[in-house]
Structure formats: C-alpha cells, structure tokens
C-alpha positions as CSV (number, residue, x, y, z in Angstrom):
1,X,40.7,-29.2,29.8
2,X,39.3,-30.9,27.2
3,X,41.1,-30.4,24.0
4,X,44.3,-29.8,24.8
5,X,45.0,-32.0,27.0
6,X,43.3,-34.6,24.6
7,X,45.7,-34.3,22.4
8,X,48.7,-34.0,24.9
9,X,47.4,-37.5,26.2
10,X,46.6,-39.3,22.8
11,X,50.6,-38.5,21.7
12,X,51.7,-40.0,25.4
13,X,50.0,-42.6,24.5
14,X,51.3,-43.2,21.5
15,X,54.8,-42.4,23.0
16,X,54.7,-45.5,25.2
17,X,53.1,-43.7,28.7
18,X,51.7,-45.7,31.6
19,X,51.7,-45.3,35.1
20,X,52.7,-42.7,36.8
21,X,53.9,-41.2,34.2
22,X,51.0,-40.5,32.1
23,X,49.2,-39.7,35.3
24,X,51.6,-36.8,36.0
25,X,51.5,-36.0,32.0
26,X,47.4,-35.8,33.1
27,X,47.9,-33.8,35.7
28,X,50.2,-30.9,34.2
29,X,47.9,-30.8,31.3
30,X,44.2,-30.9,32.8
31,X,44.7,-29.7,35.9
32,X,43.3,-25.3,37.1
33,X,45.4,-22.6,35.7
34,X,47.7,-21.2,38.5
35,X,46.9,-18.2,41.1
36,X,49.9,-17.0,40.2
37,X,49.0,-15.4,36.3
38,X,46.2,-13.3,37.9
39,X,48.9,-11.8,40.3
40,X,51.1,-11.8,37.5
41,X,48.7,-10.5,34.9
42,X,47.8,-6.8,37.2
43,X,51.4,-6.6,37.9
44,X,52.3,-6.2,34.2
45,X,49.5,-4.4,33.5
46,X,47.3,-6.7,31.7
47,X,43.5,-8.0,31.7
48,X,44.2,-8.7,35.5
49,X,40.1,-9.5,35.2
50,X,40.3,-12.5,32.6
51,X,43.4,-13.3,34.5
52,X,40.8,-13.8,37.3
53,X,37.7,-15.0,35.5
54,X,40.4,-17.4,33.8
55,X,41.3,-18.9,37.1
56,X,37.9,-19.1,38.4
57,X,36.2,-20.9,35.3
58,X,39.3,-23.7,35.1
59,X,39.1,-23.9,38.8
60,X,35.6,-25.2,38.8
61,X,36.2,-27.3,35.8
62,X,39.1,-29.1,36.6
63,X,37.4,-31.2,39.1
64,X,34.7,-32.4,36.8
65,X,37.3,-32.5,34.0
66,X,39.4,-34.2,36.4
67,X,37.8,-37.0,37.3
68,X,36.4,-37.7,33.9
69,X,39.7,-38.4,32.6
70,X,40.2,-40.2,35.8
71,X,37.8,-42.6,35.1
72,X,38.6,-42.8,31.3
73,X,41.9,-43.5,31.4
74,X,41.6,-46.7,34.6
75,X,38.5,-47.7,32.4
76,X,41.2,-48.3,29.5
77,X,43.3,-49.5,31.7
78,X,46.2,-46.6,31.1
79,X,47.4,-46.5,34.6
C-alpha cells in the first residue's frame, strides 16, 4: 500500500505523467486487493483465509493511504 505505489509513481513522475493519467496510475497501484481473489483462492485450493485477510486489511488501509497519496501529490501540483 506504500512501497509499490511509491516506486511506480516515482517512475511515472519521471516519465512525465500528469493530470488524469497520473491519477489513474495512483488508483491502479494504490487501491485494495480485489474481492474476487478470495473466491479464486478458495476455488483453486489455495489459502482462502489468507486471501480473505489480505482483502480486509488492504480495504481498510486503502482509505488512509489513498488519502495520503492524494494529499501529497496535490500539494506537489502533480494533478
């Protein structure tokens, strides 16, 4: 929720992404894990409990980290 978006968005800034393109990358890389990953793990015999925990944790943290990223990048005038 912090490391991957930081790396990807740093590269995006250096490549010149601004405005709606930058916000789209922020939404893609800083959002929570898809709920379908739980069902997929369950259907394929994987660790469904772990997948469920990951979905819950990333969903809870996404509201905080997305706000933080938005505040940071808005203050830097990147969108």
